[in-house]
DSSP file (Angstrom, degrees, kcal/mol; ACC not computed):
  #  RESIDUE AA STRUCTURE BP1 BP2  ACC     N-H-->O    O-->H-N    N-H-->O    O-->H-N    TCO  KAPPA ALPHA  PHI   PSI    X-CA   Y-CA   Z-CA
    1    1 A M              0   0    0      0, 0.0     2,-0.1     0, 0.0    96,-0.0   0.000 360.0 360.0 360.0 135.7   -3.6  -16.2   19.8
    2    2 A A        -     0   0    0     95,-0.1     2,-0.2     1,-0.1    95,-0.1  -0.451 360.0-130.5 -72.7 142.8   -2.8  -14.9   16.3
    3    3 A R        -     0   0    0     93,-0.2    97,-0.1    -2,-0.1     2,-0.1  -0.549  28.2 -94.4 -90.6 161.0   -5.3  -15.8   13.6
    4    4 A Q        -     0   0    0     -2,-0.2     2,-0.1     1,-0.1    -1,-0.1  -0.422  44.3-101.2 -71.8 147.0   -4.4  -17.2   10.3
    5    5 A A        -     0   0    0     -2,-0.1     2,-0.2     1,-0.1    -1,-0.1  -0.455  40.4-120.0 -65.7 138.0   -3.9  -14.9    7.3
    6    6 A K        -     0   0    0     -2,-0.1     2,-0.1     1,-0.1    -1,-0.1  -0.527  27.4-104.8 -79.8 147.4   -6.9  -14.8    5.0
    7    7 A S        -     0   0    0     -2,-0.2    -1,-0.1     1,-0.1     0, 0.0  -0.468  20.3-137.8 -68.0 142.2   -6.5  -15.8    1.4
    8    8 A Q        -     0   0    0      1,-0.2    -1,-0.1    -2,-0.1    -2,-0.0   0.707  35.9-154.6 -76.3 -18.8   -6.6  -12.9   -0.9
    9    9 A G        -     0   0    0      2,-0.0    -1,-0.2     3,-0.0     3,-0.1  -0.176  43.3 -21.1  72.8-172.1   -8.8  -14.7   -3.4
   10   10 A P  S    S-     0   0    0      0, 0.0     2,-0.1     0, 0.0     0, 0.0  -0.302  78.7 -96.2 -69.0 153.8   -8.8  -13.9   -7.1
   11   11 A L        -     0   0    0      1,-0.1     2,-0.3     4,-0.0    73,-0.0  -0.389  42.1-139.3 -66.5 145.6   -7.7  -10.6   -8.3
   12   12 A T     >  -     0   0    0      1,-0.1     4,-1.8    -3,-0.1     5,-0.2  -0.702  19.2-117.1-107.0 161.1  -10.5   -8.1   -8.9
   13   13 A H  H  > S+     0   0    0     -2,-0.3     4,-2.2     1,-0.2     5,-0.2   0.909 117.4  52.3 -55.4 -46.1  -11.1   -5.5  -11.6
   14   14 A E  H  > S+     0   0    0      1,-0.2     4,-2.6     2,-0.2     5,-0.2   0.880 105.9  53.3 -62.5 -40.7  -10.8   -2.8   -8.9
   15   15 A Q  H  > S+     0   0    0      2,-0.2     4,-2.2     1,-0.2    -1,-0.2   0.916 110.5  46.8 -61.0 -44.0   -7.4   -4.0   -7.7
   16   16 A I  H  X S+     0   0    0     -4,-1.8     4,-1.9     2,-0.2    -2,-0.2   0.954 116.9  41.9 -65.0 -51.1   -5.9   -4.0  -11.1
   17   17 A W  H  X S+     0   0    0     -4,-2.2     4,-2.2     1,-0.2    -1,-0.2   0.873 113.3  53.4 -67.4 -36.1   -7.1   -0.5  -12.1
   18   18 A S  H  X S+     0   0    0     -4,-2.6     4,-2.6    -5,-0.2    -1,-0.2   0.902 107.7  51.4 -63.0 -41.5   -6.3    0.8   -8.6
   19   19 A A  H  X S+     0   0    0     -4,-2.2     4,-2.7    -5,-0.2    -2,-0.2   0.885 108.8  50.7 -63.2 -39.1   -2.7   -0.5   -9.0
   20   20 A L  H  X S+     0   0    0     -4,-1.9     4,-2.3     2,-0.2    -2,-0.2   0.907 110.9  48.9 -65.1 -40.6   -2.4    1.3  -12.4
   21   21 A D  H  X S+     0   0    0     -4,-2.2     4,-2.4     2,-0.2    -2,-0.2   0.920 113.7  46.3 -62.9 -43.5   -3.7    4.5  -10.9
   22   22 A R  H  X S+     0   0    0     -4,-2.6     4,-2.6     2,-0.2    -2,-0.2   0.880 110.2  53.6 -66.9 -37.8   -1.2    4.2   -8.0
   23   23 A L  H  X S+     0   0    0     -4,-2.7     4,-1.4     2,-0.2    -2,-0.2   0.930 110.4  47.3 -61.5 -45.1    1.6    3.3  -10.4
   24   24 A A  H ><>S+     0   0    0     -4,-2.3     5,-2.7     1,-0.2     3,-0.6   0.947 113.1  48.1 -60.5 -48.7    0.9    6.5  -12.4
   25   25 A A  H ><5S+     0   0    0     -4,-2.4     3,-1.8     1,-0.3    -2,-0.2   0.880 107.2  56.1 -61.4 -38.6    0.8    8.6   -9.2
   26   26 A R  H 3<5S+     0   0    0     -4,-2.6    -1,-0.3     1,-0.3    -2,-0.2   0.818 109.5  46.5 -61.9 -31.2    4.1    7.0   -8.1
   27   27 A A  T <<5S-     0   0    0     -4,-1.4    -1,-0.3    -3,-0.6    -2,-0.2   0.271 120.4-112.4 -92.8  10.2    5.7    8.2  -11.3
   28   28 A S  T < 5S+     0   0    0     -3,-1.8     2,-0.3     1,-0.2    -3,-0.2   0.879  79.8 118.7  59.5  41.1    4.1   11.6  -10.8
   29   29 A L      < -     0   0    0     -5,-2.7    -1,-0.2    -6,-0.1    -2,-0.1  -0.882  65.7-118.5-130.0 160.6    1.8   11.1  -13.8
   30   30 A S     >  -     0   0    0     -2,-0.3     4,-2.5    -3,-0.1     5,-0.2  -0.507  43.3-101.3 -83.3 166.5   -1.9   10.9  -14.6
   31   31 A P  H  > S+     0   0    0      0, 0.0     4,-2.2     0, 0.0    14,-0.2   0.889 128.1  50.2 -55.9 -38.0   -3.2    7.5  -15.9
   32   32 A S  H  > S+     0   0    0      2,-0.2     4,-2.5     1,-0.2     5,-0.2   0.908 109.2  50.7 -65.4 -41.8   -3.2    9.2  -19.4
   33   33 A G  H  > S+     0   0    0      2,-0.2     4,-2.6     1,-0.2    -1,-0.2   0.887 109.6  50.4 -62.6 -40.6    0.4   10.4  -18.9
   34   34 A L  H  X S+     0   0    0     -4,-2.5     4,-2.0     2,-0.2    -2,-0.2   0.939 111.2  48.5 -62.1 -47.5    1.5    6.9  -17.9
   35   35 A A  H  <>S+     0   0    0     -4,-2.2     5,-2.8     7,-0.2     4,-0.3   0.917 112.3  48.7 -59.6 -44.0   -0.2    5.4  -21.0
   36   36 A R  H ><5S+     0   0    0     -4,-2.5     3,-1.6     1,-0.2    -1,-0.2   0.932 111.2  49.4 -61.8 -47.3    1.4    8.1  -23.2
   37   37 A R  H 3<5S+     0   0    0     -4,-2.6    -1,-0.2     1,-0.3    -2,-0.2   0.825 107.9  55.8 -61.1 -31.7    4.9    7.4  -21.7
   38   38 A A  T 3<5S-     0   0    0     -4,-2.0    -1,-0.3    -5,-0.2    -2,-0.2   0.462 120.8-108.8 -80.2  -1.6    4.3    3.7  -22.3
   39   39 A G  T < 5S+     0   0    0     -3,-1.6    -3,-0.2     1,-0.3     2,-0.2   0.686  79.4 125.2  82.7  17.9    3.7    4.3  -26.0
   40   40 A L  S   <S-     0   0    0     -5,-2.8    -1,-0.3    -6,-0.2    -2,-0.1  -0.583  76.3 -76.3-103.6 167.9    0.0    3.5  -25.7
   41   41 A D    >   -     0   0    0     -2,-0.2     3,-2.4     1,-0.1     4,-0.3  -0.447  47.4-123.0 -57.7 132.8   -3.0    5.5  -26.7
   42   42 A P  T 3  S+     0   0    0      0, 0.0     3,-0.4     0, 0.0    -7,-0.2   0.709 109.8  55.5 -56.9 -20.4   -3.4    8.2  -24.0
   43   43 A T  T >  S+     0   0    0      1,-0.2     3,-1.4     2,-0.1     6,-0.2   0.469  76.6 101.4 -91.3   0.2   -6.9    7.0  -23.2
   44   44 A T  T <  S+     0   0    0     -3,-2.4    -1,-0.2     1,-0.3   -12,-0.1   0.861  92.1  31.0 -52.6 -43.1   -5.9    3.4  -22.5
   45   45 A F  T 3  S+     0   0    0     -3,-0.4    -1,-0.3    -4,-0.3   -13,-0.1   0.287  88.8 130.9-102.5   9.8   -6.0    3.8  -18.7
   46   46 A N    X   -     0   0    0     -3,-1.4     3,-1.6     1,-0.1     4,-0.2  -0.305  65.7-123.8 -64.1 147.0   -8.7    6.4  -18.5
   47   47 A K  G >  S+     0   0    0      1,-0.3     3,-1.5     2,-0.2     4,-0.3   0.841 110.6  62.4 -59.3 -34.5  -11.6    5.7  -16.0
   48   48 A S  G 3  S+     0   0    0      1,-0.3     3,-0.3     2,-0.1    -1,-0.3   0.685 100.9  53.3 -66.9 -16.7  -14.1    6.0  -18.8
   49   49 A K  G <  S+     0   0    0     -3,-1.6    -1,-0.3    -6,-0.2    -2,-0.2   0.401  86.6  82.9 -96.4   2.4  -12.5    3.0  -20.6
   50   50 A R  S <  S+     0   0    0     -3,-1.5     8,-3.0    -4,-0.2     2,-0.4   0.643  95.3  38.5 -85.3 -14.4  -12.7    0.6  -17.7
   51   51 A V  B    S-A   57   0A   0     -3,-0.3     6,-0.2    -4,-0.3    -1,-0.1  -1.000  85.7-124.6-135.0 134.9  -16.3   -0.4  -18.3
   52   52 A T    >   -     0   0    0      4,-3.4     3,-2.2    -2,-0.4    -2,-0.0  -0.212  34.2 -99.4 -72.8 168.2  -17.8   -1.0  -21.7
   53   53 A A  T 3  S+     0   0    0      1,-0.3    -1,-0.1     2,-0.1    -2,-0.0   0.806 125.5  52.8 -58.5 -30.4  -21.0    0.9  -22.9
   54   54 A D  T 3  S-     0   0    0      2,-0.1    -1,-0.3     1,-0.0    -2,-0.1   0.295 125.1-101.5 -92.2  11.9  -23.0   -2.2  -22.0
   55   55 A G  S <  S+     0   0    0     -3,-2.2     2,-0.2     1,-0.3    -2,-0.1   0.500  73.9 139.9  90.7   4.3  -21.6   -2.3  -18.4
   56   56 A R        -     0   0    0      1,-0.1    -4,-3.4    -5,-0.0    -1,-0.3  -0.588  58.1-107.2 -82.9 145.6  -19.1   -5.1  -18.8
   57   57 A E  B     -A   51   0A   0     -2,-0.2     2,-0.5    -6,-0.2    -6,-0.3  -0.509  27.7-148.9 -70.0 133.7  -15.7   -4.7  -17.0
   58   58 A R        -     0   0    0     -8,-3.0    -1,-0.0    -2,-0.2    -9,-0.0  -0.929  11.8-155.4-104.9 125.6  -12.8   -4.0  -19.4
   59   59 A W        -     0   0    0     -2,-0.5     2,-0.1     1,-0.0   -46,-0.0  -0.766  19.8-113.7-100.6 143.7   -9.4   -5.4  -18.2
   60   60 A P        -     0   0    0      0, 0.0     2,-0.1     0, 0.0   -15,-0.0  -0.467  37.4-110.3 -71.1 148.4   -6.1   -4.0  -19.2
   61   61 A S     >  -     0   0    0      1,-0.1     4,-2.2    -2,-0.1     5,-0.2  -0.385  19.2-118.5 -75.5 158.5   -4.0   -6.4  -21.4
   62   62 A T  H  > S+     0   0    0      1,-0.2     4,-2.6     2,-0.2     5,-0.2   0.848 117.1  56.8 -65.1 -31.2   -0.8   -7.9  -19.9
   63   63 A E  H  > S+     0   0    0      2,-0.2     4,-2.3     1,-0.2    -1,-0.2   0.912 106.8  47.8 -64.5 -42.2    1.1   -6.1  -22.7
   64   64 A S  H  > S+     0   0    0      2,-0.2     4,-2.3     1,-0.2    -2,-0.2   0.910 112.8  48.4 -64.4 -42.4   -0.3   -2.7  -21.6
   65   65 A V  H  X S+     0   0    0     -4,-2.2     4,-2.5     2,-0.2    -2,-0.2   0.927 111.4  50.5 -64.8 -43.8    0.6   -3.5  -17.9
   66   66 A A  H  X S+     0   0    0     -4,-2.6     4,-2.1     1,-0.2    -2,-0.2   0.903 111.6  47.4 -60.1 -42.7    4.1   -4.6  -18.9
   67   67 A K  H  X S+     0   0    0     -4,-2.3     4,-2.4     2,-0.2    -1,-0.2   0.872 111.1  51.9 -66.3 -37.1    4.6   -1.4  -21.0
   68   68 A A  H  X S+     0   0    0     -4,-2.3     4,-2.0     2,-0.2    -2,-0.2   0.907 108.7  50.6 -65.3 -41.5    3.3    0.7  -18.1
   69   69 A L  H  <>S+     0   0    0     -4,-2.5     5,-2.8     2,-0.2     4,-0.4   0.910 111.7  47.2 -63.5 -41.7    5.7   -1.0  -15.6
   70   70 A T  H ><5S+     0   0    0     -4,-2.1     3,-1.1     1,-0.2    -2,-0.2   0.922 112.1  50.2 -65.0 -42.7    8.6   -0.3  -18.0
   71   71 A A  H 3<5S+     0   0    0     -4,-2.4    -1,-0.2     1,-0.3    -2,-0.2   0.832 115.2  43.4 -64.3 -32.1    7.5    3.3  -18.4
   72   72 A A  T 3<5S-     0   0    0     -4,-2.0    -1,-0.3    -5,-0.2    -2,-0.2   0.386 109.4-123.8 -92.9   2.4    7.3    3.8  -14.6
   73   73 A D  T < 5 +     0   0    0     -3,-1.1     2,-0.3    -4,-0.4    -3,-0.2   0.932  66.2 137.1  51.6  50.7   10.6    1.9  -14.0
   74   74 A A      < -     0   0    0     -5,-2.8    -1,-0.2    -6,-0.1     2,-0.2  -0.886  49.4-127.6-126.4 155.7    8.7   -0.5  -11.7
   75   75 A S     >  -     0   0    0     -2,-0.3     4,-1.8    -3,-0.1     5,-0.1  -0.484  28.8-109.7 -95.3 168.4    8.8   -4.2  -11.3
   76   76 A I  H  > S+     0   0    0      1,-0.2     4,-2.4     2,-0.2     5,-0.2   0.833 120.6  59.4 -65.7 -31.8    6.0   -6.7  -11.3
   77   77 A A  H  > S+     0   0    0      2,-0.2     4,-2.2     1,-0.2    -1,-0.2   0.897 104.1  49.7 -62.7 -40.4    6.6   -7.1   -7.5
   78   78 A T  H  > S+     0   0    0      2,-0.2     4,-2.4     1,-0.2    -1,-0.2   0.906 109.7  51.5 -63.1 -41.6    5.9   -3.4   -7.1
   79   79 A F  H  X S+     0   0    0     -4,-1.8     4,-2.0     2,-0.2    -2,-0.2   0.904 108.2  51.2 -62.5 -41.4    2.7   -3.8   -9.2
   80   80 A V  H  X S+     0   0    0     -4,-2.4     4,-1.8     1,-0.2    -1,-0.2   0.921 110.1  50.0 -61.8 -43.1    1.6   -6.7   -7.0
   81   81 A E  H  < S+     0   0    0     -4,-2.2    -2,-0.2     1,-0.2    -1,-0.2   0.923 112.1  48.2 -59.4 -43.9    2.2   -4.5   -3.9
   82   82 A L  H  < S+     0   0    0     -4,-2.4    -1,-0.2     1,-0.2    -2,-0.2   0.800 113.6  46.1 -70.7 -28.0    0.2   -1.7   -5.4
   83   83 A M  H  < S+     0   0    0     -4,-2.0    -1,-0.2    -5,-0.2    -2,-0.2   0.744  99.3  84.3 -87.1 -22.1   -2.8   -3.9   -6.4
   84   84 A G  S  < S-     0   0    0     -4,-1.8     5,-0.0    -5,-0.2    -3,-0.0  -0.170  90.2 -91.1 -73.9 169.6   -3.0   -5.7   -3.1
   85   85 A S    >   -     0   0    0      1,-0.1     3,-1.7    41,-0.0     4,-0.5  -0.249  48.5 -95.2 -67.8 169.6   -4.8   -4.6   -0.1
   86   86 A E  T 3  S+     0   0    0      1,-0.3     4,-0.4     2,-0.1     3,-0.3   0.775 128.2  54.1 -57.0 -25.8   -2.9   -2.6    2.5
   87   87 A R  T 3> S+     0   0    0      1,-0.2     4,-2.8     2,-0.1    -1,-0.3   0.567  81.9  88.8 -87.5 -10.0   -2.3   -5.9    4.3
   88   88 A L  H <> S+     0   0    0     -3,-1.7     4,-2.7     1,-0.2     5,-0.2   0.912  89.7  46.5 -58.8 -45.3   -0.8   -7.8    1.3
   89   89 A G  H  > S+     0   0    0     -4,-0.5     4,-1.8    -3,-0.3    -1,-0.2   0.883 112.8  50.4 -64.3 -37.7    2.7   -6.7    2.0
   90   90 A I  H  >>S+     0   0    0     -4,-0.4     5,-1.7     2,-0.2     6,-0.9   0.928 112.5  46.3 -64.9 -45.5    2.3   -7.6    5.7
   91   91 A E  H ><5S+     0   0    0     -4,-2.8     3,-0.9     1,-0.2    -2,-0.2   0.914 110.7  52.9 -64.9 -41.7    1.0  -11.0    4.9
   92   92 A R  H 3<5S+     0   0    0     -4,-2.7    -1,-0.2     1,-0.3    -2,-0.2   0.869 109.3  49.2 -61.5 -36.2    3.7  -11.7    2.3
   93   93 A L  H 3<5S-     0   0    0     -4,-1.8    -1,-0.3    -5,-0.2    -2,-0.2   0.618 111.8-121.5 -78.7 -11.6    6.4  -10.8    4.9
   94   94 A G  T <<5S+     0   0    0     -3,-0.9     3,-0.3    -4,-0.7     4,-0.3   0.598  80.6 119.6  82.6  10.3    4.8  -13.1    7.5
   95   95 A I    >>< +     0   0    0     -5,-1.7     3,-2.0    -6,-0.2     4,-1.8   0.785  51.9  81.4 -77.1 -28.2    4.3  -10.2    9.9
   96   96 A E  H 3> S+     0   0    0     -6,-0.9     4,-1.9     1,-0.3     3,-0.2   0.868  90.2  50.5 -46.4 -47.5    0.5  -10.6   10.0
   97   97 A R  H 34 S+     0   0    0     -3,-0.3     4,-0.3     1,-0.2    -1,-0.3   0.749 111.8  49.8 -68.8 -20.5    0.7  -13.5   12.5
   98   98 A L  H <4 S+     0   0    0     -3,-2.0    -1,-0.2    -4,-0.3    -2,-0.2   0.813 118.7  33.3 -85.6 -31.1    2.9  -11.4   14.8
   99   99 A V  H >< S+     0   0    0     -4,-1.8     3,-1.4    -3,-0.2    -2,-0.2   0.613  94.3  84.8-103.1 -13.4    0.9   -8.2   14.9
  100  100 A D  T 3< S+     0   0    0     -4,-1.9    -1,-0.1    -5,-0.3    -3,-0.1   0.867  94.1  44.3 -59.8 -38.6   -2.7   -9.4   14.7
  101  101 A G  T 3  S+     0   0    0     -4,-0.3    -1,-0.3   -98,-0.1    -2,-0.1   0.436  84.9 124.7 -88.1   2.6   -3.0  -10.1   18.4
  102  102 A A    <   -     0   0    0     -3,-1.4    -3,-0.1     1,-0.0    62,-0.0  -0.255  46.8-151.6 -64.8 149.9   -1.4   -6.8   19.6
  103  103 A R    >   -     0   0    0      1,-0.1     3,-1.8    60,-0.1    60,-0.1  -0.931  21.1-126.2-122.4 145.2   -3.4   -4.6   21.9
  104  104 A P  T 3  S+     0   0    0      0, 0.0    59,-0.1     0, 0.0    -1,-0.1   0.719 109.4  59.1 -64.2 -19.7   -3.1   -0.8   22.2
  105  105 A D  T 3  S+     0   0    0      2,-0.1     2,-0.5    57,-0.0    57,-0.1   0.460  77.6 110.1 -89.7   0.0   -2.5   -1.2   26.0
  106  106 A T    <   -     0   0    0     -3,-1.8    -4,-0.0     1,-0.0     0, 0.0  -0.636  58.0-154.1 -76.3 124.9    0.6   -3.3   25.5
  107  107 A Q        -     0   0    0     -2,-0.5     4,-0.1    57,-0.0    -2,-0.1  -0.888   7.0-138.5-103.8 120.6    3.7   -1.3   26.5
  108  108 A P        -     0   0    0      0, 0.0     4,-0.1     0, 0.0    56,-0.0  -0.310  23.9-114.2 -70.5 161.6    7.0   -2.3   25.0
  109  109 A A  S    S+     0   0    0      1,-0.1     2,-0.4     2,-0.1    -2,-0.0   0.806 104.5  48.2 -66.3 -29.0   10.1   -2.3   27.2
  110  110 A T  S    S-     0   0    0     55,-0.0    55,-0.2     3,-0.0    -1,-0.1  -0.941  92.6-116.5-116.7 135.1   11.6    0.6   25.2
  111  111 A A        -     0   0    0     -2,-0.4     2,-0.4     1,-0.1    -2,-0.1  -0.301  32.2-108.0 -65.9 150.4    9.6    3.8   24.4
  112  112 A I        -     0   0    0     -4,-0.1     2,-0.3    51,-0.1    -1,-0.1  -0.690  45.3-173.4 -81.2 129.6    8.9    4.6   20.7
  113  113 A R    >   -     0   0    0     -2,-0.4     3,-2.2     1,-0.1    19,-0.3  -0.809  34.2 -78.4-124.5 161.9   11.0    7.5   19.6
  114  114 A R  T 3  S+     0   0    0     -2,-0.3    19,-0.2     1,-0.3     3,-0.1  -0.345 118.6  30.4 -56.7 135.6   11.4    9.7   16.5
  115  115 A G  T 3  S+     0   0    0     17,-3.1    -1,-0.3     1,-0.4    18,-0.1   0.197  89.3 128.0  95.2 -14.9   13.4    7.9   13.9
  116  116 A D    <   -     0   0    0     -3,-2.2    16,-3.0    16,-0.1     2,-0.5  -0.436  63.4-121.0 -70.2 148.0   12.1    4.4   15.0
  117  117 A R  E     -B  131   0B   0     49,-0.4    49,-3.3    14,-0.2     2,-0.3  -0.788  43.2-179.3 -86.5 133.0   10.6    2.1   12.3
  118  118 A V  E     -BC 130 165B   0     12,-3.1    12,-2.0    -2,-0.5     2,-0.4  -0.893  31.7-137.8-135.2 159.8    7.1    1.3   13.4
  119  119 A V  E     -BC 129 164B   0     45,-2.7    45,-2.6    -2,-0.3     2,-0.4  -0.981  26.0-166.9-113.9 130.7    4.0   -0.7   12.4
  120  120 A V  E     -BC 128 163B   0      8,-3.0     8,-2.6    -2,-0.4     2,-0.5  -0.958   9.0-162.8-121.1 136.9    0.7    1.1   12.8
  121  121 A K  E     -BC 127 162B   0     41,-2.6    40,-3.1    -2,-0.4    41,-1.7  -0.981  14.0-148.9-118.9 124.2   -2.8   -0.4   12.7
  122  122 A T  E >   - C   0 160B   0      4,-2.7     3,-1.9    -2,-0.5    38,-0.3  -0.438  29.0-108.2 -85.6 164.7   -5.7    2.0   12.2
  123  123 A R  T 3  S+     0   0    0     36,-2.9    37,-0.1     1,-0.3    -1,-0.1   0.726 120.1  58.5 -64.9 -22.1   -9.2    1.4   13.7
  124  124 A D  T 3  S-     0   0    0     35,-0.4    -1,-0.3     2,-0.1    36,-0.1   0.349 124.3-101.8 -90.8   8.3  -10.4    0.7   10.1
  125  125 A G  S <  S+     0   0    0     -3,-1.9     2,-0.2     1,-0.3    -2,-0.1   0.381  71.7 144.0  96.7  -4.4   -7.9   -2.1    9.7
  126  126 A E        -     0   0    0     -5,-0.0    -4,-2.7   -40,-0.0     2,-0.5  -0.503  34.5-155.8 -71.8 135.4   -5.2   -0.5    7.6
  127  127 A V  E     -B  121   0B   0     -6,-0.2     2,-0.4    -2,-0.2    -6,-0.2  -0.964  15.4-178.6-113.9 126.2   -1.6   -1.7    8.5
  128  128 A V  E     -B  120   0B   0     -8,-2.6    -8,-3.0    -2,-0.5     2,-0.4  -0.971  16.3-155.0-130.2 138.9    1.2    0.8    7.6
  129  129 A I  E     +B  119   0B   0     -2,-0.4    16,-0.9   -10,-0.2     2,-0.3  -0.940  36.5 126.0-110.7 134.2    4.9    0.5    8.1
  130  130 A G  E     -BD 118 144B   0    -12,-2.0   -12,-3.1    -2,-0.4     2,-0.5  -0.961  58.1 -82.6-166.6-178.2    7.0    3.7    8.3
  131  131 A E  E     -BD 117 143B   0     12,-2.5    12,-2.6    -2,-0.3     2,-0.4  -0.896  47.5-114.7-103.0 130.5    9.5    5.8   10.2
  132  132 A L  E     + D   0 142B   0    -16,-3.0   -17,-3.1    -2,-0.5    10,-0.2  -0.476  39.2 168.6 -68.0 118.9    8.2    7.8   13.1
  133  133 A K  E     -     0   0B   0      8,-2.9     2,-0.3    -2,-0.4     9,-0.2   0.850  66.5  -8.7 -95.6 -46.5    8.7   11.5   12.3
  134  134 A R  E     - D   0 141B   0      7,-1.4     7,-3.3   -21,-0.1     2,-0.4  -0.987  54.7-169.9-155.0 142.4    6.5   13.0   15.0
  135  135 A R  E     + D   0 140B   0     -2,-0.3     2,-0.2     5,-0.2     5,-0.2  -0.973  15.7 160.7-138.4 123.0    4.1   11.9   17.7
  136  136 A T        -     0   0    0      3,-3.0    -2,-0.0    -2,-0.4    21,-0.0  -0.668  57.7 -90.2-123.8-177.2    1.9   14.1   19.8
  137  137 A A  S    S+     0   0    0     -2,-0.2     3,-0.1     1,-0.2    -2,-0.0   0.732 126.7  32.4 -66.4 -20.9   -1.2   13.4   21.9
  138  138 A K  S    S+     0   0    0      1,-0.2    19,-3.2    19,-0.1    20,-0.4   0.728 120.7  30.0-109.7 -27.8   -3.3   14.3   18.8
  139  139 A V  E     - E   0 156B   0     17,-0.3    -3,-3.0    18,-0.1     2,-0.4  -0.924  49.3-155.7-138.6 159.9   -1.3   13.2   15.7
  140  140 A L  E     -DE 135 155B   0     15,-2.3    15,-2.7    -2,-0.3     2,-0.5  -0.996  15.9-162.2-131.6 125.2    1.2   10.6   14.5
  141  141 A E  E     -DE 134 154B   0     -7,-3.3    -8,-2.9    -2,-0.4    -7,-1.4  -0.939   8.4-172.7-112.9 129.9    3.4   11.5   11.4
  142  142 A L  E     -DE 132 153B   0     11,-3.0    11,-2.5    -2,-0.5     2,-0.4  -0.917  20.0-139.0-119.5 147.4    5.2    8.8    9.5
  143  143 A T  E     -DE 131 152B   0    -12,-2.6   -12,-2.5    -2,-0.3     9,-0.2  -0.893  43.9 -98.8 -98.1 136.1    7.8    9.0    6.7
  144  144 A A  E     +D  130   0B   0      7,-3.4   -14,-0.2    -2,-0.4     7,-0.1  -0.206  41.4 170.4 -62.2 138.4    7.1    6.3    4.1
  145  145 A N        +     0   0    0    -16,-0.9     2,-0.4     4,-0.1    -1,-0.1  -0.102  66.3  81.6-123.3  27.4    8.9    3.0    3.9
  146  146 A D  S >  S-     0   0    0      3,-0.4     3,-1.1     1,-0.1    -2,-0.1  -0.998  71.2-144.1-142.0 129.3    6.5    1.8    1.3
  147  147 A A  T 3  S+     0   0    0     -2,-0.4    -1,-0.1     1,-0.2    -3,-0.0   0.715  96.6  71.8 -65.5 -20.0    6.3    2.4   -2.5
  148  148 A A  T 3  S+     0   0    0      1,-0.3    -1,-0.2   -62,-0.1  -122,-0.0   0.785 111.5  24.0 -69.8 -26.0    2.5    2.5   -2.3
  149  149 A W  S <  S-     0   0    0     -3,-1.1    -3,-0.4     2,-0.1    -1,-0.3  -0.741  80.2-162.2-141.4  92.2    2.5    5.8   -0.6
  150  150 A P        +     0   0    0      0, 0.0     2,-0.3     0, 0.0    -3,-0.1  -0.364  57.8  15.4 -70.3 151.9    5.6    8.0   -1.1
  151  151 A G  S    S-     0   0    0     -7,-0.1    -7,-3.4    -2,-0.1     2,-0.3  -0.699 105.4 -26.0  95.3-138.4    6.3   10.9    1.2
  152  152 A E  E     -E  143   0B   0     -2,-0.3     2,-0.4    -9,-0.2    -9,-0.2  -0.794  45.9-159.3-120.1 158.9    4.7   11.4    4.6
  153  153 A R  E     -E  142   0B   0    -11,-2.5   -11,-3.0    -2,-0.3     2,-0.4  -1.000   4.4-155.7-139.6 137.7    1.5   10.4    6.2
  154  154 A T  E     -E  141   0B   0     -2,-0.4     2,-0.4   -13,-0.2   -13,-0.2  -0.943   9.3-170.9-116.9 135.4   -0.4   11.9    9.2
  155  155 A F  E     -E  140   0B   0    -15,-2.7   -15,-2.3    -2,-0.4     2,-0.3  -0.954  27.1-119.4-122.0 141.1   -2.8   10.0   11.4
  156  156 A A  E >   -E  139   0B   0     -2,-0.4     3,-2.0   -17,-0.2     4,-0.3  -0.646  25.8-129.0 -72.6 135.7   -5.1   11.3   14.1
  157  157 A A  G >  S+     0   0    0    -19,-3.2     3,-1.4    -2,-0.3   -18,-0.1   0.849 109.1  59.7 -56.3 -34.2   -4.2    9.6   17.3
  158  158 A S  G 3  S+     0   0    0    -20,-0.4    -1,-0.3     1,-0.3   -19,-0.1   0.679  98.7  59.0 -69.0 -16.7   -7.9    8.7   17.8
  159  159 A D  G <  S+     0   0    0     -3,-2.0   -36,-2.9   -37,-0.1     2,-0.4   0.482  87.9  95.8 -88.7  -3.4   -7.8    6.8   14.5
  160  160 A L  E <   -C  122   0B   0     -3,-1.4   -38,-0.3    -4,-0.3     3,-0.1  -0.727  47.8-173.8 -95.0 134.3   -5.1    4.4   15.7
  161  161 A E  E    S-     0   0B   0    -40,-3.1     2,-0.3    -2,-0.4   -39,-0.2   0.870  73.3 -26.3 -84.2 -45.9   -5.7    1.0   17.2
  162  162 A W  E     -C  121   0B   0    -41,-1.7   -41,-2.6   -59,-0.1    -1,-0.4  -0.986  48.7-148.5-161.5 165.1   -2.1    0.4   18.0
  163  163 A I  E     -C  120   0B   0     -2,-0.3     2,-0.4   -43,-0.2   -43,-0.2  -0.994  16.2-172.1-138.2 138.9    1.5    1.2   17.2
  164  164 A A  E     -C  119   0B   0    -45,-2.6   -45,-2.7    -2,-0.3     2,-0.3  -0.997  23.0-123.1-136.2 140.5    4.5   -1.1   17.6
  165  165 A R  E     -C  118   0B   0     -2,-0.4     2,-0.6   -47,-0.2   -47,-0.3  -0.599  24.7-131.5 -79.0 139.2    8.2   -0.5   17.3
  166  166 A I        -     0   0    0    -49,-3.3     2,-0.5    -2,-0.3   -49,-0.4  -0.828  23.2-171.2 -93.7 125.1   10.0   -2.7   14.7
  167  167 A V        -     0   0    0     -2,-0.6     2,-0.5   -51,-0.1   -51,-0.0  -0.976   9.5-151.6-118.1 121.7   13.2   -4.3   16.2
  168  168 A W        -     0   0    0     -2,-0.5     2,-0.4     2,-0.0    -2,-0.0  -0.793  13.7-171.4 -94.7 133.0   15.5   -6.1   13.8
  169  169 A V        -     0   0    0     -2,-0.5     2,-0.4     2,-0.0    -2,-0.0  -0.987   7.8-160.5-126.7 133.1   17.6   -8.9   15.3
  170  170 A R              0   0    0     -2,-0.4    -2,-0.0     1,-0.1     0, 0.0  -0.926 360.0 360.0-110.4 136.7   20.4  -10.8   13.6
  171  171 A T              0   0    0     -2,-0.4    -1,-0.1     0, 0.0    -2,-0.0   0.400 360.0 360.0-115.3 360.0   21.5  -14.1   14.9
């Protein structure tokens, strides 16, 4: 039986800053480069500015985040994807309840082939959606279908809990 999706709870300092770092990388920039492109002081998003001298967490302003999104040509929805856990997109799509109970020994009626869109769950709990580029006994290569990680990704077969083919059906 599928379990219920867990609440994400309040946003954390780490999620916000991590999303800004990912946003910069997605735009092929450093955090300083993103700040500069956004018309902000280049040190605005530096790691050294994320905690005050007395150890308190420093949060970016909504104005800074808005300017960074504009500079990176990204939407607030993209930012939410970047700040959430790897599972946030899956939960938002409602797929979580469908894939949680899957087992690696479950065999689909049709074999997974190169070019298929797949959902992969790693042994450490990460859920990734992508297009299958190559699959051998030792590795699995995916092409990104996710703005959070552009390009390709390779997984050791031993690190995978399961893989499932995505089949779209229209009624």
